[in-house]
MOPAC internal coordinates of N, CA, C and O (Angstrom, degrees):
PM7 1SCF
backbone

  N    0.0000 0     0.00 0     0.00 0    0    0    0
  C    1.4494 1     0.00 0     0.00 0    1    0    0
  C    1.5300 1   107.77 1     0.00 0    2    1    0
  O    1.2310 1   119.68 1   -55.16 1    3    2    1
  N    1.3000 1   118.21 1   124.84 1    3    2    1
  C    1.4664 1   120.63 1  -178.67 1    5    3    2
  C    1.5217 1   110.87 1   -74.02 1    6    5    3
  O    1.2310 1   119.95 1   -30.79 1    7    6    5
  N    1.3252 1   117.71 1   149.21 1    7    6    5
  C    1.4645 1   119.91 1   178.08 1    9    7    6
  C    1.5193 1   110.96 1   -66.27 1   10    9    7
  O    1.2310 1   121.36 1   -30.78 1   11   10    9
  N    1.3127 1   115.01 1   149.22 1   11   10    9
  C    1.4686 1   119.83 1  -179.35 1   13   11   10
  C    1.5224 1   110.01 1   -70.74 1   14   13   11
  O    1.2310 1   120.63 1   -44.30 1   15   14   13
  N    1.3015 1   116.40 1   135.70 1   15   14   13
  C    1.4662 1   121.37 1   179.92 1   17   15   14
  C    1.5217 1   109.11 1   -88.93 1   18   17   15
  O    1.2310 1   120.60 1   -43.56 1   19   18   17
  N    1.3247 1   116.46 1   136.44 1   19   18   17
  C    1.4607 1   121.29 1   177.97 1   21   19   18
  C    1.5210 1   108.56 1  -108.36 1   22   21   19
  O    1.2310 1   121.33 1   -48.64 1   23   22   21
  N    1.3149 1   115.06 1   131.36 1   23   22   21
  C    1.4557 1   119.01 1   178.06 1   25   23   22
  C    1.5212 1   111.62 1  -101.71 1   26   25   23
  O    1.2310 1   120.65 1  -167.87 1   27   26   25
  N    1.3323 1   116.36 1    12.13 1   27   26   25
  C    1.4636 1   119.15 1  -179.56 1   29   27   26
  C    1.5263 1   109.51 1  -134.32 1   30   29   27
  O    1.2310 1   121.36 1   -18.91 1   31   30   29
  N    1.3202 1   115.00 1   161.09 1   31   30   29
  C    1.4643 1   120.60 1   178.23 1   33   31   30
  C    1.5236 1   109.91 1   -88.62 1   34   33   31
  O    1.2310 1   121.64 1   -29.64 1   35   34   33
  N    1.3333 1   114.47 1   150.36 1   35   34   33
  C    1.4596 1   119.99 1   175.61 1   37   35   34
  C    1.5215 1   108.20 1   -97.48 1   38   37   35
  O    1.2310 1   119.55 1   -56.08 1   39   38   37
  N    1.3432 1   118.46 1   123.92 1   39   38   37
  C    1.4594 1   120.65 1  -179.14 1   41   39   38
  C    1.5297 1   112.84 1   -76.59 1   42   41   39
  O    1.2310 1   119.95 1   173.93 1   43   42   41
  N    1.3220 1   117.71 1    -6.07 1   43   42   41
  C    1.4498 1   119.55 1  -178.41 1   45   43   42
  C    1.5267 1   110.58 1  -114.17 1   46   45   43
  O    1.2310 1   121.62 1   -18.23 1   47   46   45
  N    1.3073 1   114.51 1   161.77 1   47   46   45
  C    1.4581 1   120.97 1  -178.90 1   49   47   46
  C    1.5238 1   110.01 1   -90.41 1   50   49   47
  O    1.2310 1   120.34 1   -28.31 1   51   50   49
  N    1.2902 1   116.96 1   151.69 1   51   50   49
  C    1.4588 1   121.84 1   176.32 1   53   51   50
  C    1.5206 1   111.21 1  -105.48 1   54   53   51
  O    1.2310 1   120.42 1  -153.49 1   55   54   53
  N    1.3044 1   116.81 1    26.51 1   55   54   53
  C    1.4558 1   121.39 1   178.65 1   57   55   54
  C    1.5241 1   108.26 1   -84.82 1   58   57   55
  O    1.2310 1   120.79 1   -51.57 1   59   58   57
  N    1.3184 1   116.09 1   128.43 1   59   58   57
  C    1.4618 1   121.06 1   179.77 1   61   59   58
  C    1.5198 1   108.30 1  -110.88 1   62   61   59
  O    1.2310 1   120.76 1   -62.51 1   63   62   61
  N    1.3055 1   116.15 1   117.49 1   63   62   61
  C    1.4561 1   120.83 1   179.36 1   65   63   62
  C    1.5205 1   109.10 1  -120.34 1   66   65   63
  O    1.2310 1   121.40 1   -20.05 1   67   66   65
  N    1.3250 1   114.93 1   159.95 1   67   66   65
  C    1.4540 1   120.01 1   176.72 1   69   67   66
  C    1.5140 1   109.32 1   -77.05 1   70   69   67
  O    1.2310 1   120.88 1   -42.46 1   71   70   69
  N    1.3261 1   115.91 1   137.54 1   71   70   69
  C    1.4565 1   119.30 1  -178.03 1   73   71   70
  C    1.5226 1   112.77 1   -83.43 1   74   73   71
  O    1.2310 1   119.81 1   167.76 1   75   74   73
  N    1.3322 1   117.97 1   -12.24 1   75   74   73
  C    1.4567 1   120.00 1  -177.30 1   77   75   74
  C    1.5220 1   113.03 1   -95.14 1   78   77   75
  O    1.2310 1   119.80 1  -179.42 1   79   78   77
  N    1.2783 1   117.99 1     0.58 1   79   78   77
  C    1.4643 1   121.30 1   178.69 1   81   79   78
  C    1.5226 1   111.23 1    86.17 1   82   81   79
  O    1.2310 1   120.86 1   -26.67 1   83   82   81
  N    1.3119 1   115.95 1   153.33 1   83   82   81
  C    1.4621 1   119.59 1  -175.65 1   85   83   82
  C    1.5201 1   112.62 1   -77.30 1   86   85   83
  O    1.2310 1   119.09 1   160.56 1   87   86   85
  N    1.3231 1   119.33 1   -19.44 1   87   86   85
  C    1.4639 1   121.54 1  -178.05 1   89   87   86
  C    1.5231 1   112.72 1   -89.13 1   90   89   87
  O    1.2310 1   120.04 1   176.82 1   91   90   89
  N    1.3143 1   117.52 1    -3.18 1   91   90   89
  C    1.4602 1   121.15 1  -176.87 1   93   91   90
  C    1.5188 1   110.55 1  -113.75 1   94   93   91
  O    1.2310 1   121.50 1   -27.35 1   95   94   93
  N    1.3263 1   114.74 1   152.65 1   95   94   93
  C    1.4634 1   120.21 1   177.05 1   97   95   94
  C    1.5286 1   110.08 1   -76.21 1   98   97   95
  O    1.2310 1   121.14 1   -17.59 1   99   98   97
  N    1.3219 1   115.42 1   162.41 1   99   98   97
  C    1.4530 1   120.30 1   173.98 1  101   99   98
  C    1.5168 1   109.06 1   -65.39 1  102  101   99
  O    1.2310 1   119.59 1   -34.35 1  103  102  101
  N    1.3222 1   118.39 1   145.65 1  103  102  101
  C    1.4592 1   119.58 1   175.84 1  105  103  102
  C    1.5318 1   110.12 1   -66.25 1  106  105  103
  O    1.2310 1   120.46 1   -28.90 1  107  106  105
  N    1.3092 1   116.73 1   151.10 1  107  106  105
  C    1.4643 1   121.37 1  -178.87 1  109  107  106
  C    1.5227 1   110.11 1   -65.67 1  110  109  107
  O    1.2310 1   121.19 1   -39.41 1  111  110  109
  N    1.3078 1   115.33 1   140.59 1  111  110  109
  C    1.4569 1   120.57 1   178.03 1  113  111  110
  C    1.5248 1   109.21 1   -78.42 1  114  113  111
  O    1.2310 1   120.69 1   -36.50 1  115  114  113
  N    1.3110 1   116.29 1   143.50 1  115  114  113
  C    1.4513 1   120.75 1   175.97 1  117  115  114
  C    1.5224 1   108.58 1   -96.10 1  118  117  115
  O    1.2310 1   120.80 1   -37.77 1  119  118  117
  N    1.3124 1   116.08 1   142.23 1  119  118  117
  C    1.4568 1   119.73 1  -179.06 1  121  119  118
  C    1.5222 1   109.83 1  -103.00 1  122  121  119
  O    1.2310 1   120.94 1   -32.30 1  123  122  121
  N    1.2968 1   115.81 1   147.70 1  123  122  121
  C    1.4512 1   121.88 1   178.98 1  125  123  122
  C    1.5295 1   109.56 1   -78.32 1  126  125  123
  O    1.2310 1   120.86 1   -16.23 1  127  126  125
  N    1.3196 1   115.97 1   163.77 1  127  126  125
  C    1.4647 1   121.03 1   178.56 1  129  127  126
  C    1.5232 1   109.81 1   -62.76 1  130  129  127
  O    1.2310 1   120.73 1   -43.33 1  131  130  129
  N    1.3156 1   116.22 1   136.67 1  131  130  129
  C    1.4580 1   120.99 1   178.10 1  133  131  130
  C    1.5232 1   109.03 1  -143.98 1  134  133  131
  O    1.2310 1   120.71 1   -46.25 1  135  134  133
  N    1.3268 1   116.25 1   133.75 1  135  134  133
  C    1.4638 1   120.06 1   176.59 1  137  135  134
  C    1.5216 1   111.52 1   -65.28 1  138  137  135
  O    1.2310 1   120.19 1   153.31 1  139  138  137
  N    1.3216 1   117.25 1   -26.69 1  139  138  137
  C    1.4594 1   120.21 1  -178.82 1  141  139  138
  C    1.5189 1   112.07 1   -70.95 1  142  141  139
  O    1.2310 1   119.46 1   159.17 1  143  142  141
  N    1.3167 1   118.63 1   -20.83 1  143  142  141
  C    1.4607 1   121.27 1   179.29 1  145  143  142
  C    1.5206 1   112.63 1   -85.04 1  146  145  143
  O    1.2310 1   120.20 1   170.50 1  147  146  145
  N    1.3264 1   117.23 1    -9.50 1  147  146  145
  C    1.4583 1   120.84 1   178.97 1  149  147  146
  C    1.5219 1   110.29 1   -77.24 1  150  149  147
  O    1.2310 1   120.62 1   -23.19 1  151  150  149
  N    1.3237 1   116.42 1   156.81 1  151  150  149
  C    1.4584 1   119.68 1   176.28 1  153  151  150
  C    1.5264 1   109.22 1   -73.48 1  154  153  151
  O    1.2310 1   120.88 1   -11.45 1  155  154  153
  N    1.3085 1   115.91 1   168.55 1  155  154  153
  C    1.4659 1   121.00 1   179.47 1  157  155  154
  C    1.5236 1   110.00 1   -60.38 1  158  157  155
  O    1.2310 1   120.18 1   138.25 1  159  158  157
  N    1.3155 1   117.26 1   -41.75 1  159  158  157
  C    1.4652 1   120.99 1  -178.24 1  161  159  158
  C    1.5274 1   111.49 1   -66.40 1  162  161  159
  O    1.2310 1   120.39 1   142.24 1  163  162  161
  N    1.3114 1   116.85 1   -37.76 1  163  162  161
  C    1.4643 1   119.32 1   178.08 1  165  163  162
  C    1.5195 1   110.88 1   -67.04 1  166  165  163
  O    1.2310 1   120.39 1   141.21 1  167  166  165
  N    1.3324 1   116.86 1   -38.79 1  167  166  165
  C    1.4673 1   119.81 1   178.16 1  169  167  166
  C    1.5206 1   110.86 1   -67.24 1  170  169  167
  O    1.2310 1   120.46 1   142.51 1  171  170  169
  N    1.3385 1   116.72 1   -37.49 1  171  170  169
  C    1.4621 1   119.71 1   177.72 1  173  171  170
  C    1.5283 1   111.30 1   -65.86 1  174  173  171
  O    1.2310 1   120.47 1   142.64 1  175  174  173
  N    1.3237 1   116.72 1   -37.36 1  175  174  173
  C    1.4592 1   120.03 1   179.54 1  177  175  174
  C    1.5305 1   111.64 1   -67.29 1  178  177  175
  O    1.2310 1   120.05 1   159.63 1  179  178  177
  N    1.2978 1   117.50 1   -20.37 1  179  178  177
  C    1.4643 1   121.74 1   174.74 1  181  179  178
  C    1.5275 1   109.99 1   -88.91 1  182  181  179
  O    1.2310 1   120.47 1   136.54 1  183  182  181
  N    1.3303 1   116.71 1   -43.46 1  183  182  181
  C    1.4605 1   121.31 1  -172.53 1  185  183  182
  C    1.5263 1   113.11 1   -74.06 1  186  185  183
  O    1.2310 1   119.71 1   140.84 1  187  186  185
  N    1.3181 1   118.15 1   -39.16 1  187  186  185
  C    1.4691 1   119.77 1  -175.99 1  189  187  186
  C    1.5313 1   113.26 1   -64.01 1  190  189  187
  O    1.2310 1   118.44 1   133.24 1  191  190  189
  N    1.3164 1   120.57 1   -46.76 1  191  190  189
  C    1.4800 1   118.40 1   175.90 1  193  191  190
  C    1.5286 1   112.87 1   -62.94 1  194  193  191
  O    1.2310 1   120.30 1   143.92 1  195  194  193
  N    1.3212 1   117.03 1   -36.08 1  195  194  193
  C    1.4689 1   118.87 1   177.65 1  197  195  194
  C    1.5216 1   111.21 1   -66.22 1  198  197  195
  O    1.2310 1   120.20 1   139.04 1  199  198  197
  N    1.3310 1   117.22 1   -40.96 1  199  198  197
  C    1.4660 1   120.86 1   177.69 1  201  199  198
  C    1.5209 1   110.26 1   -64.20 1  202  201  199
  O    1.2310 1   120.21 1   137.62 1  203  202  201
  N    1.3323 1   117.20 1   -42.38 1  203  202  201
  C    1.4633 1   120.69 1   178.54 1  205  203  202
  C    1.5263 1   110.77 1   -62.63 1  206  205  203
  O    1.2310 1   120.35 1   140.16 1  207  206  205
  N    1.3255 1   116.94 1   -39.84 1  207  206  205
  C    1.4621 1   121.02 1   178.30 1  209  207  206
  C    1.5316 1   111.08 1   -64.66 1  210  209  207
  O    1.2310 1   120.33 1   138.24 1  211  210  209
  N    1.3189 1   116.98 1   -41.76 1  211  210  209
  C    1.4633 1   120.19 1   178.00 1  213  211  210
  C    1.5284 1   111.49 1   -65.02 1  214  213  211
  O    1.2310 1   120.09 1   138.05 1  215  214  213
  N    1.3262 1   117.43 1   -41.95 1  215  214  213
  C    1.4620 1   120.45 1   178.28 1  217  215  214
  C    1.5296 1   110.44 1   -65.26 1  218  217  215
  O    1.2310 1   119.96 1   138.72 1  219  218  217
  N    1.3226 1   117.69 1   -41.28 1  219  218  217
  C    1.4625 1   120.66 1   178.51 1  221  219  218
  C    1.5275 1   110.42 1   -61.77 1  222  221  219
  O    1.2310 1   120.32 1   137.65 1  223  222  221
  N    1.3095 1   116.99 1   -42.35 1  223  222  221
  C    1.4612 1   120.09 1   177.26 1  225  223  222
  C    1.5145 1   112.28 1   -65.01 1  226  225  223
  O    1.2310 1   120.43 1   140.38 1  227  226  225
  N    1.3194 1   116.78 1   -39.62 1  227  226  225
  C    1.4678 1   120.99 1   178.68 1  229  227  226
  C    1.5160 1   111.05 1   -63.88 1  230  229  227
  O    1.2310 1   120.67 1   132.84 1  231  230  229
  N    1.3378 1   116.32 1   -47.16 1  231  230  229
  C    1.4759 1   119.67 1   179.87 1  233  231  230
  C    1.5168 1   111.28 1   -65.79 1  234  233  231
  O    1.2310 1   120.13 1   145.81 1  235  234  233
  N    1.3381 1   117.35 1   -34.19 1  235  234  233
  C    1.4670 1   120.46 1   178.01 1  237  235  234
  C    1.5254 1   110.72 1   -64.94 1  238  237  235
  O    1.2310 1   120.44 1   138.35 1  239  238  237
  N    1.3362 1   116.77 1   -41.65 1  239  238  237
  C    1.4715 1   120.75 1   179.25 1  241  239  238
  C    1.5131 1   110.34 1   -67.84 1  242  241  239
  O    1.2310 1   120.10 1   138.63 1  243  242  241
  N    1.3410 1   117.42 1   -41.37 1  243  242  241
  C    1.4641 1   120.00 1   179.59 1  245  243  242
  C    1.5400 1   110.49 1   -65.16 1  246  245  243
  O    1.2310 1   120.31 1   136.69 1  247  246  245
  N    1.3293 1   117.01 1   -43.31 1  247  246  245
  C    1.4669 1   120.67 1   179.87 1  249  247  246
  C    1.5240 1   111.06 1   -67.47 1  250  249  247
  O    1.2310 1   119.79 1   146.46 1  251  250  249
  N    1.3120 1   118.02 1   -33.54 1  251  250  249
  C    1.4537 1   121.22 1  -179.07 1  253  251  250
  C    1.5193 1   113.15 1   -75.02 1  254  253  251
  O    1.2310 1   119.86 1   158.33 1  255  254  253
  N    1.3219 1   117.87 1   -21.67 1  255  254  253
  C    1.4660 1   120.31 1  -179.12 1  257  255  254
  C    1.5181 1   112.50 1   -90.20 1  258  257  255
  O    1.2310 1   120.09 1   173.42 1  259  258  257
  N    1.3356 1   117.43 1    -6.58 1  259  258  257
  C    1.4731 1   119.99 1   178.36 1  261  259  258
  C    1.5229 1   109.34 1   -74.35 1  262  261  259
  O    1.2310 1   120.51 1   -36.09 1  263  262  261
  N    1.3529 1   116.63 1   143.91 1  263  262  261
  C    1.4855 1   119.15 1  -178.65 1  265  263  262
  C    1.4942 1   113.91 1   -70.66 1  266  265  263
  O    1.2310 1   120.10 1   180.00 1  267  266  265

């Protein structure tokens, strides 16, 4: 595929420079929330109430369908 031909000038530069300067390190990256980064106890504190809620809903549906 041939490159696109431009019939006009670009008033801006296509030079890409680092905004933090060459003598400085890159800023640290921030990580998004992840359940895998939580401790076992933190995951249990999330999972146990959800499991209890699911069981309560299941038992409610089973009890409600009985004649």
